N, C-alpha and C positions, 0 to 999 in steps of 0.2 A: 552870576547866578546860572546862566545858561550853560557855561562850561561845567560847573559842578553837576548840574542836572544831567547833562549828557554823559559825563564820566560815570556817575552812579548808575545810570540806566545801562551802560555798557557792562559795568561790573555785575549788575544784577543778571543780565542775560548770560554772562559767563558762569555765574554761580548757579543759577537755576537749571542750567544744562546738566549739572552734576548732582544737584540736590533735588531729587524727585519730590521730597516732602514739601519743598517750597512751591513747586508747581501744583501739588495737590491742594495746598492752602489757597493759592491764587484762584484755582478753578472752583473750589468750594465756596469762597466768598463771592465770586462772580455769579455762580449759579443761584446764590441766595439774593441776588440783586444788590450786593454790597460793594464797597470800595476798598481796594488794597493800597495802603500807604505804608512806606517803610519808616518805622520809628527811629531806628539807629542801625549803623553798620559797625561791626567790630573787627579790629585788626590786631595782630600780635607782632612782637618784635623782641630784640635783644638789647639790654642796656650794656653796650660794649662800644668802645672807641678804638679803632685800629687804623694806623696811618692817616690820622686826621678824619676818618670817616665815622660818623655816628650811625650805628646799626639799630638804635633804639627809637623811642618816641620822637626824639629830635628830628630824625629823618622824615618820618611821616608827617610830623607837624609842619614841615616846610610846605608840603602840598596843601595841607589843611589851611594854612595861612594864605597861600596863593589863591585859594578858592573863597576866601572871605570868612573862614571859620576862626573862632577865638576860643581859648581854653576857659572852661567854666568851673571845674572842680577836679579834685584829685583823690585817689583812693590807694590805701596801702594794704598789702596782703603779706605780712611778714612770714607766716608759716609756709607760704608757697613761693617766697622770694619774688613777688610780683609787685608792680606799681602800675597805676593806670591814671589816665586823664580823660575827661570827656570834653568834646568840642561842639559848639553850636553855631549855626549860621544865623545872621539877622533875619533871613527869610525862613521862618519856621516850617514852611512846607518842605524844606530840604531835610533829609535825615540827620540826626545827631551822629557824631563819630565817637566811638569808645575805643581808645588806643591804649594798649597795655605793653609792658615789657618785662622780660625775665632779667633780674639783677644778677648777671653772670658772676660778678666778683664775690657774691655771697655763696656761691656753690662750692662744693668740695673741690680741691685743687685739680684732681684728675678729671672731674666733670667739666670744669671751666676750661681746662687745657684742650679737651676733646672738642668743645664748642668752638674755641678760638681757631684750632687747626682746621676745622671745617670751613669757616667763613672768611679766613684771613686774606684770601686772594680775590675776594669778590670786589667788583668795581660798581659802586652804587651810582645811580644816575645823578647828575648835577641839575637841579631844577632850573637854575638860571640859563642853562643851555638846552633845556628840554621844552619843546613846544607842547601846548595843551593836547594836541592830537595824539601824541605818543605817551602821555601820562599813564595810559592804561597798562603799558608794558612794565611800569614800576611795580604793579601789584602782582608780583610773582616771586620766584626764588633766584636771587642774583648770584648765588654761589653754586659750585658744582655739586652733584649729588653726593651725600655723605656716605661714609663706609657703613655697611649694615651693622657692624659691631658698635659703631659710635651711636647710632640711633638707639639701639637696644640698651647700651650703657646709660645714656642720658635719660632714657625712659624709666629706668629703675628709680631715678630720683625726681625727675620732672617730666611728666607727660607733656606739659606745655612746651618745654625746651625741645623735646623730640619732635613735636608737631611743627615748631618753627623751622627746625633744620630741614624738614621735608617739604613744607609748604611756603616757607618764607613770608612774604607780605601779602599772600593771598587772603581773600575775605574769609574770616572765621565764621561769621554769621550775619545775615540780614534779620530784620525783626518786623513782624506784622503788628501794626498798631490797632489794638482792639477798639480804641476810642474813635477811630476813623472808619470802622467797618460799615457803619450806618445801615445795618440790617437787623430787623427784629428776630431773625432766625438765630443769629449769634450775637446777643446783646452784651455778653461779658466773656471773661477769659475762661470760665468754667465750661460754658456751652461751646466755645470755640475749640478748646482742647478735646472735649468729648466728641465733637464733630469730626475732628481729625482722626481720633482713635477709632471711630466707627468706620472710617474709610481705610483702616488698616495701617495708619501711620503710628509707629512706635513712639510713645510719648514718655517724657520724664514723669515719674510716679507722683510727684507732688507739685503744687503751685507755690512758688517762692513768694513770700510777702503776705502780710495780713491786711485786712480792710483797715483803712486809715493810715497805712504806712506810706502812701503816695505812689507806690509802684508794686505791681504784682506781675510775675514773670513765670513762664514755663517754656519748654522747648521740646523739639523732637529729639530722638537719638541722632547721633552723628552718622552720616553715611560713610561707608568704607569705599576706598578707591585704591587703585594700584599706583604705587609710587616708585620712583627710580632710586636705587641705591647702588653702591659699588661693592662687589664681592671682595671680601678681605684677602682671599687667596690669589685670585686671578686679576683683580682690579677691573673686571668686566662689569658693565651695567646690567643689573637684574631688577625685576619688578617684585615687590612684596606688597601685600595688602596692609593698609593702615587707615585709621580714622581720618576723615577730612572735615567737613563742616556740618553744622546742624542748622535748623531754622527755629527761630525764637518768636514767641508772641508776648506782647506786653500790654498791660492795662494801667493807665495812669489815673491817679485820683486827685481830688482837691485837698490842698493843705493850707494851713494858715502861715503867711509869711511874717517877717519880723515886724511889719506894720500892722499886723492883725487882719490883713486882707486875704480872703480865700482865693487861691489861684491853682492852676493845674501844675502838679509837680513835674519838673523837667529833668531832674538829675537821675542819679543812680544810687543804689544802696549797696554798700560794700559786702555785707554778708550774703546777699543774693548773688552778686557777681561771683563771689568765691565759689558758690555751689555750681554755678553755670560753667565756670572754667572747666569743671570736671567732666562736662559732657563729651569732651574729645578723648577721654581716657580710653586706652586700648584694652579691650576685653581679653 
């Protein structure tokens, strides 16, 4: 548990250094006398196996398992060629993990080939040979910067795919748990979203999920950052602006389980996740 807690805290510090909206949320809840707890962390990947290396969920699932997490449910997004699983730790004070992957083999051949060409020479870390202190380095981009034209090409079909080529296994988003805010100033997701908007944070226009659905979610816009790509003509590294991460807030509700007992919903809802994937779409 301590290893997982330490790792997520380090990733949070890295993430919040780039996502100012997350810092605004943290400060807003603290100023109201509340508590900030991360509901879940989201990661992206590629369903692709090259030279025996799994670039998809299987890769990140290794570290999840090493930290004591187990898979709980799966989600299919056929129109976006995406698949996802969520993982939960026995200690529910630790955030859930939502890990997704782009199904590369379902992409048009020239798109799939461009993705494969970009990542094929990457050497992924072997968890059996990696001590916990260096796991933080796994959550980055293990391949060389892609060609600018490759990113633009993949983005025409899959903004998710372009994002992964640029950011690799970096955190896609952290999520503030409305249920744990514990402040009368922000008792629900509506007041929390309104509070962020009042502080100048650009928010998603709608709250995904209805009362009684078990889960309601919304998010900030994604921040933009400069990313490194290779110029097609010179091969030199150049920086271009691209979307990075957003900050999400989630409110969980009570649902009736198979035994007829009311309990707090722990999973995710596919339609909502589908909408939130689009938050990293480049304007």
